[in-house]
Every structure is written in C-alpha cells, then in structure tokens.
C-alpha positions, 0 to 999 in steps of 0.5 A, a space after each residue: 120871369 119871377 113873381 117875388 114869392 120866395 120859396 126858400 131861405 138858402 145859404 152861400 156855401 162858397 164864393 170863388 173869384 173868377 176873371 171878371 166874375 164870381 162863382 157862387 155855391 148856394 145851398 137850397 134843397 127845395 130849389 135844387 131838387 129839380 134844378 138843371 144846368 141852364 135853369 134860372 134861379 133868383 138869388 135875393 132877386 138877381 136872376 142867375 143861371 145854374 152852372 152845376 147841381 151837386 146834391 142840395 147845392 148849385 153853382 152860379 156865375 155872377 158877371 161884373 155888371 151884376 156885381 156892380 148893380 147888386 149887393 152880391 158884390 159883398 156876398 160872403 160864405 155863410 150869408 143867407 139868400 132868398 131863393 125862387 125858381 123861375 115861374 112856370 107857365 100857367 102857375 099862379 101869379 102870387 106876387 107881381 111880374 119880376 125879371 130878376 134884373 136888379 136896378 140898384 141897391 137900397 139901404 135897410 133903415 128901420 122896422 117898427 113893432 108893427 112891421 112897417 119897414 123903411 128903406 133908403 131909395 136911390 134918387 134915380 129910382 124914386 120916380 118909378 115907385 108909387 104908393 100901393 104899387 109893387 117893388 121887389 126887395 131882395 127878390 120879395 114882392 112887396 106893396 109900397 106903403 109910402 114913398 118920398 124922393 129918398 125913402 119908401 116903406 113897406 109893411 112886412 107880415 110875420 111870415 115874410 120876416 120868418 122866411 126871408 132875409 128881411 127878418 134878419 136885416 139890420 140898419 145899414 144893410 144893403 138890399 137889392 131893388 127892382 122897380 116895376 118894369 112896366 113903369 120904365 116902359 111907360 116912361 120910355 114910350 111917353 117921353 118923346 110925346 111929352 117932349 113934343 107936347 112941351 115944344 108945341 106949347 112953348 111955340 
C-alpha cells in the first residue's frame, strides 16, 4: 500500500525489452537505500517489484498488462519518475490509501498561475471521481477541485511542482490515474441491490 506522498524524483537509466514485459532500471538514492529484492516501490503511481539493487539504482519488471494500462509503455531513458516506497505499518497516512494499481491514463491539459491544473479524464473513470475526493496522478495523492464527465482539476502547491513530475508536465503529456478504490468497492456491492430495487419499482 502507498499514500501518494512522493519521496523522490527518480530517473529512468535503462529500458530493456523482454518477452511480454519490459525491465526498467531506475536511479533513486533515497528509495534504493534500503530496497531489497521483492520490495514494492511505486514508480509514478505503478506498484512494481524490485528485481535487483545496485548502488543507487534498482531494476523492476513491468508486465504487458501494466504497460497497457499505464504510461510506462512510453517510458524512455532519461525520463523522470515519482518514487515512493510501500507504507510501513504504523506510519502516518499523509495522503490517501493507494494500491499502485493504475486504472488508466489521463492527459495533462493546462495549469494557470495559481497552480490550478486540468487533466482529461477517461469516460470510464469519471463516475469514481468526486469534488473534494482523492485521486492519484502519477502516484501523487491529490484533492479534486472540480470534475466533469471528461475532465478534472486539482490545485498544485509549489512544493508538489518542484518535487514531482507534474512540475515538468507539458500539455498533451500522459499521466497515470488511480481512482479511490473504496468507490469501486461501493459500486460493486451496491449494484445488485440497486438493480433489485429498480426491478421491484418497475413491477
């Protein structure tokens, strides 16, 4: 589990294509300082498993399903990524509960002088996003300022712009999105009951 509080801005130092997967090498002295084989690290919001640690770099394998759902399919050497280690039991929950299971990608549209930032929102995810609710953008826990069927906005503080990839984003750039998992569970649990209610009222 993660909380969306980015610990470090890392760099992709190598990308190797494997059968049905890709292997990334990431530079990040903070998160690699105590990383071990099998640990989970969120790379721009994607939960990945450490394969090997070498000094201030570590490698991770990304399977096709993850590549299909996230912007990691287009990642290249030299790209910057947000890094966060898995949350320790008993640690402060500074952001919100995140799994690192990306639901899809959005598109960075614009940012004004006050930090109000617009992202395109895939239609299939809009029902899970609510005003003043939480959303993870490239692994960053953010509060939704406003939302429509195809767009949402967040207000970014200077620290977030300085210490994460969003400070370097340009219009048209893809971002990883993870909606609040609680909303998805509520929908699944409620759907059969709502369907039964509708059927009863229509009888």
